[in-house]
C-alpha positions, 0 to 999 in steps of 0.5 A: 252489597258491601254489609252497609248497605244490606244494613241501610235497608233495614234500618227503616224497617227497625225503625217501626220496632224502636220504642226511644224511650226503652232501647238497651246496650242487650245481650250484644252489649253484655257480651262486650262489655264482658270480654272486656273485664275477663281482658283487664281481669287477665292481663292484671293476673299477668302484670302481678306475676311478672312483678312478682319475679323482679328482683328490683334494687336500687342503686344507690345515688352516686352525690349522696356516696358521694358525700359521706366519705367527707362526712363520716371523718370528721375535721381534727378537734370535732367531738366523734360522730358516735356522742362519746366527746372525744375528739378524734386523733 
């Protein structure tokens, strides 16, 4: 006999005692919820520990690096970028 068949035989017995206005999750519902909460807490703690070990430096944008040397040296006759007002020679 399977467990589902055994439970189907018990359902009519429980239906007589069951008050539909007083149905609660009970102890099993609390235990499942508590287990999920503990699991999520453990996962978050582990994630924070692993993220603390990460040493990440973002690589510079290749487009910005390529444009930077051209912008750093002004064309002849233009004022210097340092604000001195005299053109570079």
